[in-house]
C-alpha positions in Angstrom: -38.3 28.3 -1.6 -34.9 29.8 -3.4 -32.0 28.1 -4.3 -29.2 30.1 -2.6 -26.6 29.3 -5.4 -28.8 30.1 -8.4 -31.5 32.4 -7.0 -34.5 30.6 -8.6 -37.2 29.0 -7.6 -36.5 25.0 -6.5 -39.3 22.5 -7.4 -41.0 20.5 -4.8 -40.6 17.3 -4.9 -42.1 15.8 -1.4 -43.4 17.5 1.2 -40.5 19.8 2.5 -37.9 18.7 -0.1 -36.9 20.7 -2.9 -34.9 20.2 -5.7 -33.0 23.2 -8.1 -34.5 23.1 -11.6 -30.9 24.4 -12.6 -28.0 23.3 -10.3 -29.6 20.1 -9.3 -29.0 21.3 -5.6 -31.7 19.6 -3.2 -32.8 21.2 0.1 -34.8 20.6 3.0 -38.0 23.3 4.8 -37.2 24.3 7.9 -39.1 26.1 10.2 -37.9 29.7 11.0 -36.6 28.9 14.6 -34.4 26.0 13.1 -32.9 28.2 10.5 -32.2 31.1 12.2 -30.2 28.8 14.6 -28.2 26.8 11.8 -27.6 29.6 9.3 -26.3 31.8 12.5 -22.5 32.2 12.1 -19.8 33.4 15.1 -17.1 35.5 13.7 -14.8 36.3 16.4 -11.9 37.3 14.8 -9.9 36.9 18.4 -7.3 33.9 19.5 -8.9 31.3 21.0 -6.8 28.9 23.8 -5.7 25.7 22.1 -7.5 24.2 24.4 -10.8 25.2 22.7 -10.0 23.4 19.9 -9.4 20.7 21.4 -12.8 19.9 23.2 -14.9 21.3 20.4 -13.0 19.4 17.5 -11.5 16.1 16.6 -7.9 17.3 17.8 -5.7 14.6 19.1 -2.7 15.9 21.0 -1.4 12.2 20.8 -0.4 14.0 16.8 -0.4 17.5 17.2 -1.0 20.4 19.7 -2.8 23.7 18.9 -1.2 26.5 20.6 -4.2 28.9 19.7 -6.6 29.7 16.6 -9.2 32.0 15.6 -12.8 30.8 14.5 -13.2 32.1 11.0 -17.1 30.3 10.8 -19.2 28.4 13.0 -22.8 27.0 12.6 -24.9 24.0 14.6 -22.7 21.4 12.7 -19.8 23.1 10.9 -16.9 24.7 12.4 -14.3 26.2 9.9 -10.7 28.1 11.8 -7.4 28.9 11.2 -4.5 27.7 14.0 -1.3 27.4 15.4 0.0 23.9 15.7 3.3 21.9 16.7 3.9 18.0 16.7 4.1 17.2 20.7 7.3 15.6 19.3 8.9 19.0 18.1 7.3 21.9 20.2 9.4 24.2 18.5 8.3 23.8 14.8 5.3 25.5 14.7 2.6 25.9 11.8 -0.3 27.2 10.6 -3.3 24.7 9.6 -6.5 26.0 7.6 -9.1 23.7 9.3 -12.7 22.1 8.5 -14.9 20.5 10.5 -18.6 19.2 9.9 -20.7 17.1 12.9 -17.3 17.0 14.8 -15.5 15.3 12.5 -12.6 16.5 10.3 -13.8 17.6 6.9 -10.3 18.9 4.9 -7.3 21.1 5.8 -4.4 22.8 4.7 -1.0 23.0 6.5 1.2 26.0 5.8 4.9 25.7 7.3 7.0 28.7 6.3 6.4 32.2 6.2 6.9 32.8 2.5 4.0 30.4 1.7 1.6 32.2 4.2 2.6 35.6 2.4 1.9 34.0 -0.6 -1.4 32.7 0.6 -2.9 36.0 1.9 -1.7 37.8 -0.8 -3.5 34.8 -3.5 -6.6 35.2 -1.4 -6.6 39.0 -1.5 -6.5 38.8 -5.1 -9.0 36.2 -5.5 -11.7 38.1 -3.5 -10.9 41.2 -5.8 -11.4 39.1 -8.7 -14.7 37.3 -7.9 -18.1 38.2 -7.0 -20.3 36.6 -4.7 -21.5 33.4 -6.9 -17.3 32.9 -7.7 -17.8 34.5 -11.5 -14.9 36.0 -12.5 -14.7 39.8 -13.1 -11.5 40.1 -13.2 -10.1 43.2 -15.7 -7.8 40.9 -17.8 -9.8 37.6 -18.0 -7.9 34.5 -17.3 -4.7 36.3 -18.8 -2.6 38.8 -16.9 -0.5 41.4 -17.9 2.8 41.3 -16.7 4.3 43.3 -14.3 8.1 44.3 -14.2 8.6 42.5 -11.2 6.7 39.4 -12.6 9.0 39.7 -15.9 11.9 40.3 -13.5 11.7 37.1 -11.6 11.1 34.9 -15.3 14.3 36.6 -16.2 16.1 35.0 -13.1 14.0 31.5 -13.5 15.3 31.1 -17.4 19.0 32.2 -16.3 18.8 29.7 -13.0 17.8 26.5 -16.0 20.4 27.7 -18.4 22.9 27.4 -15.9 21.9 24.0 -15.0 21.7 22.6 -18.5 25.2 24.5 -19.5 27.1 24.4 -16.4 25.5 22.1 -13.8 24.9 24.8 -11.8 23.2 24.0 -8.4 20.1 26.3 -8.2 20.5 26.5 -4.4 24.2 26.4 -3.4 25.5 27.5 -6.8 28.1 24.5 -6.9 28.8 22.1 -9.6 25.9 18.9 -9.5 26.8 15.4 -10.7 24.4 14.1 -13.6 22.9 11.3 -13.5 20.4 9.1 -15.7 17.3 11.3 -15.5 18.2 13.7 -13.0 21.5 16.1 -11.5 22.4 15.7 -7.7 23.9 18.1 -5.8 26.5 16.5 -3.6 27.1 19.4 -1.5 23.6 20.6 0.0 21.5 17.5 -1.1 19.3 19.6 -3.9 18.1 17.2 -7.0 17.1 18.8 -10.3 14.7 16.5 -12.5 15.3 16.7 -16.2 11.9 15.8 -18.2 12.0 16.0 -22.1 14.4 17.8 -23.8 16.5 20.0 -21.4 13.8 21.1 -19.3 14.8 21.5 -15.9 11.9 20.5 -13.1 13.5 22.4 -9.8 12.2 23.3 -6.5 11.0 27.1 -6.8 11.6 29.4 -3.9 7.9 30.6 -3.0 9.1 34.4 -2.9 10.1 33.7 -6.2 6.4 33.1 -7.3 4.8 35.1 -9.5 1.5 34.9 -8.0 -0.6 35.5 -11.3 -3.8 33.2 -12.4 -3.4 30.2 -13.9 -6.0 27.4 -15.3 -3.3 24.4 -15.9 -3.9 22.6 -13.0 -3.7 18.5 -12.3 -7.4 18.7 -11.5 -9.0 15.0 -12.5 -12.4 15.7 -11.4 -14.0 19.0 -11.4 -13.2 22.0 -14.0 -11.1 25.1 -12.7 -11.5 28.4 -13.6 -8.6 30.3 -12.8 -6.1 30.0 -9.3 -3.3 30.9 -8.2 -0.2 28.7 -7.1 1.3 29.6 -3.6 4.1 26.8 -3.2 5.7 24.4 -5.8 8.4 22.0 -5.4 9.3 19.1 -7.2 7.4 16.6 -5.5 4.9 18.9 -3.7 2.4 21.3 -5.0 -0.2 23.9 -3.1 -2.3 26.0 -5.1 -6.0 27.8 -4.4 -8.5 27.5 -7.0 -12.1 28.2 -8.1 -13.4 25.3 -9.4 -17.1 23.8 -10.8 -18.0 20.6 -11.6 -18.8 19.3 -15.7 -22.6 19.0 -14.9 -23.4 21.8 -12.7 -21.4 24.8 -14.2 -23.5 27.5 -12.5 -22.3 26.5 -9.4 -19.0 27.2 -8.3 -16.8 27.0 -5.2 -13.0 27.7 -4.1 -11.1 24.8 -2.6 -7.2 24.5 -1.4 -5.4 21.9 -3.4 -2.7 20.0 -2.1 -0.8 17.9 -4.5 2.3 15.2 -4.1 3.9 13.1 -6.2 6.8 10.0 -6.0 9.9 11.0 -7.9 12.1 8.2 -6.9 10.6 6.2 -9.9 11.1 8.8 -12.9 14.9 9.5 -11.4 15.3 5.8 -11.3 13.8 4.3 -14.5 13.4 8.1 -16.6 10.3 9.7 -18.0 8.0 7.2 -19.1 7.2 6.1 -15.3 6.4 9.7 -14.2 2.4 9.4 -14.9 1.8 6.1 -13.3 -1.8 6.8 -14.1 -2.2 10.3 -12.5 -2.4 13.4 -14.2 1.5 14.8 -14.7 2.3 12.2 -11.8 0.4 14.4 -9.3 -1.7 12.9 -6.8 -3.8 14.8 -3.5 -1.9 14.4 -0.3 -3.6 11.9 1.6 -5.4 12.8 4.9 -6.3 15.9 3.9 -9.8 15.1 2.5 -11.5 18.5 0.1 -10.9 21.8 1.6 -13.8 23.8 0.3 -15.2 27.3 0.6 -18.7 28.1 -0.9 -19.3 31.2 0.5 -17.1 33.9 -0.5 -17.9 36.3 2.6 -15.5 34.1 4.5 -12.2 35.4 2.3 -11.9 38.6 4.1 -12.3 37.5 7.9 -10.0 34.6 6.7 -7.3 36.9 5.2 -7.6 38.7 8.7 -7.1 35.9 10.4 -4.3 34.5 8.8 -2.4 38.0 8.9 -3.0 38.0 12.6 -1.4 34.5 12.9 1.7 36.1 10.9 2.3 38.6 13.3 2.2 35.6 16.2 4.0 32.8 14.5 7.5 32.8 14.8 9.4 30.8 12.1 
């Protein structure tokens, strides 16, 4: 029996149980019929009515309603789908939800609330698909450092201008009016925008998703796993979403893709200053509660996921 990750012969531990000598993955041998049934996947690519997902997954209509969705991957015990959902209290405010289930229980989700973040997610997945092989090994032309395009340089220049105007003139990055300087932040009384001041004249402010350069980076607030490369699709002062290829330190040959969603509480920072920022978490960022760990182990699922997101982008109205 060969390891599906390392493609090397596994060691027999006990009857029917094998262990990979490289990544230490343990598998149970199954008969041919059961193996075929478990590995059978249903990649439909067409919309299901939302009721299908309420019946076949743990979606509670009391908290959110699924309007429609597309199945990306389905086995005997798992389901991965992209859904259009809304709150039962606010039916007009729809969002996209990437959802994973295992044994009919929630196993991870990644929510997208606006068009620009959805576009960024599609573009990021396309770049990842082109830059990694089927085992998530990096094959990108420029390694971890990408050549900046003319558009990237223009975005950097615009962000530098915004930072300069904040520091020199207290200019609000959202409405362009004058902000009021507080102890550790600027506050705009016209539109409510807040800008944090960190370190020596380093303003931290919300970046419009369309202004993100979508280049690969590796500096993420990941505590346990090690990042290879990833792309940020949304970055606000208190919210950060990225798609990252990671691996465990004790199993460097086993890599996979994870959808990360971090948040941080800025209230203490604004009240007490920079020292309260960390609060025993890297860069002050904490994983968003309730999303579990949305992982993708099979790279072949990226293409149907991209196609599903493109179809949904034409259906949903923001």
